[in-house]
N, C-alpha and C positions, 0 to 999 in steps of 0.2 A: 504494500500500500504506500502511495506517495505522500498523502496528507489526509487528515481527518479534521473536520470542524468540531471543536469542543462543545459548541452550543447545541447544534442539532444532530451531531454524530453522523453527518454525511461523509461517506468515504469517497476519496478521489484516488482510484487505483494507479493512475499514471499522471505525469506532468501534463501531457496533452489533454487528458480528461479534466484535470484541474483548470486549465486555461479555458477550455470550451464551456465549462459549466459555471464559471465565476465571472463577475464583471470587473473589468480593469478600472482601477482608481488612479494609480500613479506610481512613481518610483521614488524610493527614499535612497539618496546617495549617501554612502558611508565613506568618509574621508580616510585615506590610508589603508583601505582594505580592497582586495581584488574583486570583490563582488558587491552588489547593491541588492536592495530588497524591492521586489515588485509587490505592490499592495493590490489585493483583489477582494471583492465582496462575495461572500457565499450567498446562496439563495435566501438564507434566513436573515441576512443583513450583517452578519459578523464579518469583520475585516480580517483577512488572512494574509500572510506574507510568505514569499518564497524567494530564495536566492536566484539572482540573475547575474551574468557576467557583465563586465564593463562594455564589451563590444555590443551586447544586446541593448544596453541603455543608449549607446550612441546611435544604433540602428533605429530604435524607437523614436529618438529625438529627431532624426532626419525625416522619418516618415510623418511625424506630426507637423513638421514645418513645410512639407510639400503641399502646395495649393491643391485643394480638392475641386474637381470639376462639378459645376452645378448642373442639375438635370434640366433638360429642355422642357419648357412649359407646354 
């Protein structure tokens, strides 16, 4: 098992399952450490964290700065 929510006891058997079934909140950068924490909300509303590497954070920052195309009306 990858992670379990302590509030509702939902099991997340893998990292990919955890990412699919939780809502992204943000990234907490930790100075001087090779990894950072990605914060995600469980379906019950509890905030859970998991380690992500620095390259993942940079990739996410680049994607969030990329302009989004608006849908045609």
